Each structure stands twice: as C-alpha cells, then as structure tokens.
N, C-alpha and C positions, 0 to 999 in steps of 0.2 A: 058670852058677853063679858063676864068677870075676867076671864083669861086675857081677852083682848085689851081690857083696861090696864091690867098688870103689865102686859107687854109694852103698851104705849107709854105708861108712866115710867117704867124702867128705861125705855129708849130715850125718853125726854130727859131723864136724870143723867144718863150717860152722855147724851149730846150736850147738855149744859155744862157738865164737868169738862168734857173735851173742849168745849168752846171757851172755857175759862183758862185753859192751859197757858195761853200767851200772857195772861195777867200774872202767872206764877213764874214765868221765864225771866231770865236775866235782863235787866234794863241797861240802857247805855250808861247811865250814871254809875250803876253798880259795877259794871264791867270796867269802867275807867278808874273808879276808886280802888278796885281790886287789882289794878294794873294788868288786866287781861287784854285790853285793847288800848290803842293810842292814836293820836292824830299824825297824819303824814303830810309832807309838804305838797303832795299832789292833789290834796283836797279830799282824800279818802281816808277811811278808818283802817288801821292795820291791826293785825292780831299779834300781840306780844307773846302770849302763852299759846304757842302753836298747837299744843296737844289738847287744848280745851275746845271741844266740839261746839258747846253752847256759844262761846265767844266767836267761833268761826261763822256760825249761822247768823248771829247778831250782826257781825261786821258785813257779811255778804248782803243781808237784807238792807242795812243802812246804806251801804255803798251803791246798791241798785237804785235806791230812792235818790241819793245824791247825784248819781249819773244822770238820771232823768231830769232833775232840777237844773243841773249844769247845762245840759243840752238845751233845755227850754230857755234859760237865760241867754246863752250864746245866740240862739236863733232870734229871740226877741230883740236883743241889743245889737245884732249883727257883728258879734265879737267872735274871735277864735276860741274854740272850746278849751284849748290848752291854757289860754289866758284866764278864762273863768276858773278853771280848776286850780291854777297857781294862786290866784287871789283868794279863793275859798280856803285853800290850804294854809295860806299865810294868816288869814283871819282866825281860822280854827286853832292854829298853834298859839296865836296871841291870846285867845280866850281860854286856853287850857289852864285848869286849876293847878296850883302848886301841888306837887306830889304825883300828879297824873303823868302819863307817858307821852312823849313825842319822839318821832323818829328823826334823829340827826344824821349827819354825814357818816358817823361811825356806828350807827345802830340806835337802839332804843335807849333813851335817857329820861330821868325824871325831870319834870319842868320845875 
C-alpha cells in the first residue's frame, strides 16, 4: 500500500511539472521583444531567428490559431480568406511596438 502511494504521488508530481511546462515556455511578447519573431503582411507570425526551435514552435502554434480564426471570420462575413489575412496583417503591423520586428519588402526590419 505504501509503495502504491509513493508511486502515485511521484506520478502526480511529474504530471504537474510536465503540465506546467507551457507556463515556462517562451511567450509571444517575450519572443517579439527578443526579436525572435515578427509580424508579416499576410497576417501570420514569422520567425526572424530561424535557428531558434522555441520561436518556431511558438510561431507555428500561433499561426495555426490565427488560420482558424481567419477562416471563421471569412466564413461568417462571406469574405475572401486572402482579404481577411491581408487586413489582419495590416492591423498587426500597425500595432507592432517600436523595436519589434516586421517583415518588409526587403526582409525583416525593426518597427
């Protein structure tokens, strides 16, 4: 019985630590302020630091959520998906904080 409790307690601790990992991961604001990611005119987040795996995972996750939101907006409003993405990109670039990165015609630049 005691061994079973130890095993369950250890399992619960490991599970809770593993569950907390996303809280310790890179946030969007951190990634932007560190210039690891930036906004693109197509409405998606781009990875500025291509070798940074954490930034790549973050951008992929956010872009998946954005894609779903854009599709829902286009469906709801009866609008072309490309139009929704372009407007979202324009707004995201306008809202980008000074010093954060945006993708311009020649590549990544500080806003």
